[in-house]
N, C-alpha and C positions, 0 to 999 in steps of 0.2 A: 356508599360511594367508593369506588376502587381508588387506592392510593392515598386515602385519607386516614386509614387506620395505621397503627404502628407495628402491625404484624404482617409478615409476608404470607403468601399462600401456604408455605411449607412449615409455618409455625414459628419461624425465627423472628426476633424483634429487629426492627429497622434501626440502623445506627443514626443517632440524631445529627451526625455531621461533626465537624471539628469543634472543639471546645474553644469558643471565642475568647474567654478570659485567659486561658493558658497561651494562646497564640499571640494575643496582644501583649501579654506580660513578657514574652520572649523577645518581641521586637522593640519594646519600649523600656527594656531593662537598662539601668545606668551601667557605665563601664565598671569593670572590676577595680575596686580601690586598692588592691594589693600591689605587689611589686610589678614594675613595668616589664614587658617582655624582653627577653635577651636579644641582643644585637648579634647578628651573624658575624663570624670572624671575617675580617677584611672589609666589612661594610659598616664603618663607623658613621653615625649621623654627623651632621655639621656641628650640632651642639655638643655632642660627646667629644669630638676632636678639639673643639675650642676650649672646653672645660678642662681637658686633660693637659693642656699646655701650662707649664710653669717655667718662667724665665726662658722661653724659647724651646723647652724640652717637650717632647710629645710622649704619649704612652708607649709608642713603638720604639723610642730611643731614649731610655732613662739615663744613659751615660752622659747626657749633656747637663744634667742637674748636678749641683755640688754635693748635696746629701743624698745618699742612696739607702733604700730600705734593705732588709735582710736578703731578699731574693735578688735584687739588683746588684748588691755588693757581691753576692756569690757568683752571679753571672759575670760580673766585671773581672773577678779574680779567676774564674774558671774552676771553682770548687763548689762543693755542696753547701747549702745553708747551714747544715750541722757543723761543718768545718768553721764557718764564720762564727757560729755560737761558741765553739770550743776556743777559738782564738780570742774572742772577747772575754770569756770566762777566765782564761789564763793570763789576761792582761797584755797579750801581744798586740791586740787591736783595740783601740779606744773607741768607745761608742759616744755619739753626740747625745747629750741629754738636753731636752727642751723643757724649761721650767713653765709650769702652768700658774695662773693667777691664784689658785687655791693653795699654793705652796708645795704642791706635788710635782712630779715629772711626767712627761708624756711617756707612756709605756712602749711605744713603737721603737724598735731598734733601728737607729739611723747611723750611718757611717760616712765620714768625710772622704771624698774621693782623693784628696791630697794624702791622707793617711794610708789609703789603699795603695797609692802610687809609691809611697815610702816603703811600704811593706814589700812590694814587688822588687824595689831596688835592693832591699836587705836580703831578699831571697836569692838574688842574682849572685851575690858575693860568696 
């Protein structure tokens, strides 16, 4: 009977069609449990913008916060982060240490905005 065998008239085998197992696996695959996709710049989701607020400060304006991290302190003073590190190492700029319950300190470099303002005033003279 023509069309019932698996070989064409030219000797080639017929393709059995799509593999149903692999096509079903691709459509019913659970989402990737890894890191969530990056958010395009300027398009923060509503949860990202509300989570980044601390005491009225947003991620786009960290100068409203009292404690600034290394990068924000450098931006606030208009210098590089390495200059902030050098000022802290020389004792010119005091870092804020946050104690942890285990008796250690938070390793993150935090600087008080008031200290940064005092440093600016000292540099003016």
